[in-house]
RODOKOL-606465 format. One record per residue (C-alpha): x, y, z; residue in three letters. Coordinates in Angstrom, 1 decimal. Layout:
<sites>
<site px="X" py="Y" pz="Z" code="ALA"/>
...
</sites>
This chain:
<sites>
<site px="47.2" py="-276.6" pz="-20.1" code="UNK"/>
<site px="46.2" py="-279.8" pz="-22.0" code="UNK"/>
<site px="42.6" py="-281.0" pz="-21.7" code="UNK"/>
<site px="42.4" py="-284.3" pz="-19.9" code="UNK"/>
<site px="40.1" py="-287.0" pz="-21.1" code="UNK"/>
<site px="36.9" py="-287.5" pz="-19.0" code="UNK"/>
<site px="38.1" py="-290.9" pz="-17.7" code="UNK"/>
<site px="41.2" py="-289.2" pz="-16.3" code="UNK"/>
<site px="39.4" py="-286.2" pz="-14.9" code="UNK"/>
<site px="37.0" py="-288.3" pz="-12.9" code="UNK"/>
<site px="39.6" py="-290.8" pz="-11.8" code="UNK"/>
<site px="39.6" py="-289.5" pz="-8.2" code="UNK"/>
<site px="35.8" py="-290.1" pz="-8.1" code="UNK"/>
<site px="36.3" py="-293.5" pz="-9.7" code="UNK"/>
<site px="38.8" py="-294.5" pz="-7.0" code="UNK"/>
<site px="36.3" py="-293.6" pz="-4.2" code="UNK"/>
<site px="33.5" py="-295.3" pz="-6.0" code="UNK"/>
<site px="35.6" py="-298.5" pz="-6.2" code="UNK"/>
<site px="36.5" py="-298.2" pz="-2.6" code="UNK"/>
<site px="32.9" py="-297.9" pz="-1.6" code="UNK"/>
<site px="31.9" py="-301.1" pz="-3.4" code="UNK"/>
<site px="34.9" py="-303.2" pz="-2.6" code="UNK"/>
<site px="32.7" py="-305.0" pz="0.0" code="UNK"/>
<site px="30.1" py="-305.6" pz="-2.7" code="UNK"/>
<site px="27.7" py="-302.7" pz="-2.1" code="UNK"/>
<site px="27.6" py="-299.0" pz="-1.4" code="UNK"/>
<site px="26.1" py="-298.1" pz="1.9" code="UNK"/>
<site px="23.9" py="-294.9" pz="1.9" code="UNK"/>
<site px="25.9" py="-293.7" pz="5.0" code="UNK"/>
<site px="29.1" py="-293.7" pz="2.9" code="UNK"/>
<site px="27.5" py="-291.5" pz="0.3" code="UNK"/>
<site px="26.2" py="-289.1" pz="3.0" code="UNK"/>
<site px="29.6" py="-289.0" pz="4.6" code="UNK"/>
<site px="31.0" py="-287.8" pz="1.3" code="UNK"/>
<site px="28.2" py="-285.2" pz="1.0" code="UNK"/>
<site px="29.0" py="-283.9" pz="4.4" code="UNK"/>
<site px="32.7" py="-283.5" pz="3.4" code="UNK"/>
<site px="31.6" py="-281.6" pz="0.2" code="UNK"/>
<site px="33.5" py="-284.4" pz="-1.6" code="UNK"/>
<site px="31.6" py="-284.3" pz="-4.9" code="UNK"/>
<site px="32.6" py="-280.7" pz="-5.5" code="UNK"/>
<site px="36.2" py="-281.5" pz="-4.5" code="UNK"/>
<site px="36.2" py="-284.4" pz="-6.8" code="UNK"/>
<site px="34.9" py="-282.4" pz="-9.7" code="UNK"/>
<site px="31.8" py="-284.5" pz="-10.2" code="UNK"/>
<site px="28.1" py="-284.2" pz="-9.4" code="UNK"/>
<site px="26.4" py="-286.4" pz="-6.9" code="UNK"/>
<site px="24.5" py="-288.0" pz="-9.8" code="UNK"/>
<site px="27.7" py="-288.7" pz="-11.7" code="UNK"/>
<site px="29.2" py="-290.2" pz="-8.6" code="UNK"/>
<site px="26.1" py="-292.5" pz="-8.2" code="UNK"/>
<site px="26.6" py="-293.6" pz="-11.8" code="UNK"/>
<site px="30.2" py="-294.5" pz="-11.1" code="UNK"/>
<site px="29.2" py="-296.4" pz="-7.9" code="UNK"/>
<site px="26.6" py="-298.4" pz="-9.9" code="UNK"/>
<site px="29.1" py="-299.2" pz="-12.6" code="UNK"/>
<site px="31.6" py="-300.6" pz="-10.0" code="UNK"/>
<site px="28.9" py="-302.4" pz="-8.1" code="UNK"/>
<site px="28.0" py="-304.3" pz="-11.3" code="UNK"/>
<site px="31.5" py="-304.9" pz="-12.5" code="UNK"/>
<site px="33.8" py="-305.2" pz="-9.5" code="UNK"/>
<site px="32.0" py="-305.2" pz="-6.2" code="UNK"/>
<site px="30.5" py="-308.6" pz="-6.4" code="UNK"/>
<site px="33.7" py="-310.2" pz="-7.5" code="UNK"/>
<site px="35.9" py="-308.4" pz="-4.8" code="UNK"/>
<site px="33.5" py="-309.3" pz="-2.0" code="UNK"/>
<site px="33.7" py="-312.9" pz="-2.8" code="UNK"/>
<site px="37.2" py="-313.2" pz="-1.3" code="UNK"/>
<site px="39.1" py="-311.6" pz="1.6" code="UNK"/>
<site px="42.2" py="-310.7" pz="-0.3" code="UNK"/>
<site px="43.1" py="-308.8" pz="-3.5" code="UNK"/>
<site px="43.5" py="-311.0" pz="-6.5" code="UNK"/>
<site px="46.2" py="-310.1" pz="-9.1" code="UNK"/>
<site px="43.4" py="-309.0" pz="-11.4" code="UNK"/>
<site px="41.9" py="-306.7" pz="-8.7" code="UNK"/>
<site px="45.4" py="-305.2" pz="-8.1" code="UNK"/>
<site px="45.9" py="-304.6" pz="-11.8" code="UNK"/>
<site px="42.6" py="-302.9" pz="-12.2" code="UNK"/>
<site px="43.1" py="-300.9" pz="-9.1" code="UNK"/>
<site px="46.7" py="-299.8" pz="-10.1" code="UNK"/>
<site px="45.5" py="-298.7" pz="-13.6" code="UNK"/>
<site px="42.9" py="-296.5" pz="-11.9" code="UNK"/>
<site px="45.2" py="-295.2" pz="-9.2" code="UNK"/>
<site px="47.8" py="-294.3" pz="-11.8" code="UNK"/>
<site px="45.3" py="-291.9" pz="-13.4" code="UNK"/>
<site px="45.4" py="-289.7" pz="-10.3" code="UNK"/>
<site px="48.7" py="-288.0" pz="-10.7" code="UNK"/>
<site px="48.5" py="-284.9" pz="-8.5" code="UNK"/>
<site px="50.0" py="-285.5" pz="-5.1" code="UNK"/>
<site px="47.6" py="-283.3" pz="-3.2" code="UNK"/>
<site px="44.6" py="-284.9" pz="-5.0" code="UNK"/>
<site px="46.0" py="-288.3" pz="-4.0" code="UNK"/>
<site px="46.2" py="-287.2" pz="-0.4" code="UNK"/>
<site px="42.7" py="-285.7" pz="-0.5" code="UNK"/>
<site px="41.3" py="-288.9" pz="-2.0" code="UNK"/>
<site px="42.9" py="-291.0" pz="0.7" code="UNK"/>
<site px="41.4" py="-288.7" pz="3.4" code="UNK"/>
<site px="38.0" py="-289.1" pz="1.8" code="UNK"/>
<site px="38.5" py="-292.9" pz="1.5" code="UNK"/>
<site px="39.3" py="-293.1" pz="5.2" code="UNK"/>
<site px="35.9" py="-291.3" pz="5.8" code="UNK"/>
<site px="34.1" py="-293.7" pz="3.5" code="UNK"/>
<site px="35.4" py="-297.0" pz="5.0" code="UNK"/>
<site px="34.4" py="-295.9" pz="8.5" code="UNK"/>
<site px="31.1" py="-294.3" pz="7.7" code="UNK"/>
<site px="29.0" py="-297.5" pz="8.0" code="UNK"/>
<site px="30.5" py="-298.4" pz="11.4" code="UNK"/>
<site px="32.3" py="-301.5" pz="9.9" code="UNK"/>
<site px="35.7" py="-301.7" pz="8.4" code="UNK"/>
<site px="35.8" py="-304.8" pz="6.3" code="UNK"/>
<site px="39.1" py="-306.6" pz="5.4" code="UNK"/>
<site px="38.7" py="-306.0" pz="1.7" code="UNK"/>
<site px="38.1" py="-302.2" pz="2.3" code="UNK"/>
<site px="41.2" py="-302.0" pz="4.4" code="UNK"/>
<site px="43.3" py="-303.9" pz="1.8" code="UNK"/>
<site px="42.2" py="-301.6" pz="-1.0" code="UNK"/>
<site px="43.0" py="-298.6" pz="1.2" code="UNK"/>
<site px="46.4" py="-299.9" pz="2.2" code="UNK"/>
<site px="47.2" py="-300.7" pz="-1.4" code="UNK"/>
<site px="46.2" py="-297.2" pz="-2.3" code="UNK"/>
<site px="48.6" py="-295.8" pz="0.3" code="UNK"/>
<site px="51.4" py="-298.0" pz="-0.8" code="UNK"/>
<site px="50.9" py="-297.4" pz="-4.5" code="UNK"/>
<site px="50.9" py="-293.6" pz="-3.9" code="UNK"/>
<site px="53.7" py="-293.6" pz="-1.4" code="UNK"/>
<site px="51.6" py="-292.2" pz="1.4" code="UNK"/>
<site px="51.3" py="-293.1" pz="5.1" code="UNK"/>
<site px="48.4" py="-293.2" pz="7.5" code="UNK"/>
<site px="50.1" py="-290.3" pz="9.4" code="UNK"/>
<site px="50.1" py="-288.2" pz="6.2" code="UNK"/>
<site px="46.4" py="-289.0" pz="5.7" code="UNK"/>
<site px="45.6" py="-288.1" pz="9.4" code="UNK"/>
<site px="47.4" py="-284.8" pz="9.0" code="UNK"/>
<site px="45.4" py="-284.1" pz="5.8" code="UNK"/>
<site px="42.1" py="-284.9" pz="7.6" code="UNK"/>
<site px="43.0" py="-282.5" pz="10.4" code="UNK"/>
<site px="44.0" py="-279.8" pz="8.0" code="UNK"/>
<site px="40.7" py="-280.2" pz="6.1" code="UNK"/>
<site px="38.8" py="-279.9" pz="9.4" code="UNK"/>
<site px="40.7" py="-276.8" pz="10.3" code="UNK"/>
<site px="39.9" py="-275.2" pz="6.9" code="UNK"/>
<site px="36.2" py="-276.2" pz="7.2" code="UNK"/>
<site px="36.0" py="-274.7" pz="10.8" code="UNK"/>
<site px="37.5" py="-271.4" pz="9.6" code="UNK"/>
<site px="35.0" py="-271.1" pz="6.7" code="UNK"/>
</sites>
């Protein structure tokens, strides 16, 4: 099996980090929601590495995205380039399930978060129903453990 570059290996974590800062900032409740889901292990990154990714996207993308309530072409291009690095269908579904958890963790679903999430689903050919089933499946596995 070929060794994947670090940028590609942590692409699922990068997607979630970008999702978290789409509204301009990462809320501590979003990070805790991921910790409760054991997301860092599932994403193949440490919590510290994830925090680095969040800081990177807060500085580079978050402030720009929050300044408008729609996705600019430049936002879509950057998002698509990142989404295309996650090529495993199961990993994509898992990332969407975690993203659903993230955007609801702070009690507010902002328009820009929903647009990024909807774009992710569309780009990957997934539906909300598929994500809902994945969430239920993950809960069943967690309850059995």
